[in-house]
N, C-alpha and C positions, 0 to 999 in steps of 0.2 A: 144740752138735750132734756127735752119734756119728757118725765117718768111717770109725774102724778097723773093719771086717768082724771082727777076734777080740776087740774090747774087748767088756766087758760090758755090758749095757743098763745105763743110768743107774738107780739102786735109789731109787725114790722111790716105790714100792709103802706106806710107812707113814705116809705123809702124809696118809691118809685112810681109810676103810673101805670101799673099793669091791667092787662085785660086779661091774659090767659095762663096758666100754672101748666108747669111740666112735674111730673110727678114720678118716683121712683117706689114702689111699692114694696113689703114685704108683710107676710105674715105667719100666723100659726096654724096649721093644719085645722085646729080647732075653730078657728075663727070664722065665724059666717059672714054670708053676702049682705045681708041685710046691716049686719053692723058697721061693715066695710065703708058699703055705702054711705049710710048716716053718718060718719066720721069723715068721709071726703066732701059730704054737702057742707058740714059745719068748716072745712080749711076752705072751700071756696066762698063762703059767708066773712070768714076772719079775715081772708087776703082781696075780697071783691074782685073777684076773677072766676072765669069759667077753668075748665079744665080741657085744655087742648089735648094732651097725651098722657096716658100712663103707661109706663114701663114696669115688667114685672118678669122674673127669670122665668124660663121656658120650662123649666119644672113644674110648673103651675099651672102648664098651658092648657091640659085636661083634667086639671082637679075641677072638682064641681063648683064649688065658691067662683073661682074664676069664670068659669063659663055661663054662671048666673049673672057676674057682675056685666060680662058682656053681652048676651043676650037680652037678659030681661031687663036691666037697667040700664042697657044702652052705652055702656063705660066705653070709651076710645081706649083698650087695652095693645100696648104690642110687646110680645115675650121676646127677651132676650136670649139671645143663644147664649150656651153654655161657655164655649169657647172665648165669645165675647166678653162675659162676666170674668173670665180667669185672667183674660189680657188687661183690665181696668183694673185688678185689683189694688197693684202696685201705687196707682194714682189716688186710690181712697185714703180717706184719713180716717175714717171709722173703721174698727176692726172687732168681731166679739167672737172669742173662741168656743164659747158655746154655739154659735151658729155656724161656725167651722168645722165642728163636728158633725151637726145635723147635715149641713147642706154640701160640704167642700170648699164653701166661700165664708170668708171673714168679713165681707162687707156685699150685702145683698141688695139694700135699696139704694144705695148713695150709688154701685156700680151700674146698675140698674139706670138710674138719672144720667149719669156721664154718659152712656151708651147712648141715649135719644138726645142729648145735650149739642148744640152748634153754637159759633164763636159769639154771637149775639146775645144770645140765652143770657139771663143773670143768676148765677145762683144765690140760693137764699139760704137752706137749711141742708147741710149735708147729711146730718141724720138727727129725726125725734123717733123718740117713741111715744104714741099719744092714743090713749084710751087701747092699748095692745094691739098697735100697728105700727110696726115701724115707716117712716116715711122720710124721703129725700124731697125738697121742694127746690124748682127753679120758677123763675117769671121768662116765657118764650120771648125772644128779643124781637126787633124789627124785622120785617123783612124787606124791608127798603134797604139801599146801599148806604 
């Protein structure tokens, strides 16, 4: 897990030949949309990929930060239903007691990512904290059989 905001992102872009990322996203209430947007742009550059889809918990759907990310920055965000997040908790390897106390879920970004992943997608990072934002990353797999 990357937790130092000044540390470089893990360089694993050479492990595959991707072109699109799936991202599970978690953030604190105080994190603003501009900070999330520019952090995601840095992720895109590092992995030499575009963002296909971002998954966030449904309890963020009416949050002004996420509305700005969707409407001003035009980011593709899918909000994951709380019952789906609950059902995916047992598949998550990351768990935070602090986040559980705040949200009722011990794994948010990882569960969000798992909710949008398909069989051909390639999990990269289950959970990392980068510049104060919790992210889970996967490459979108080929749509061809």
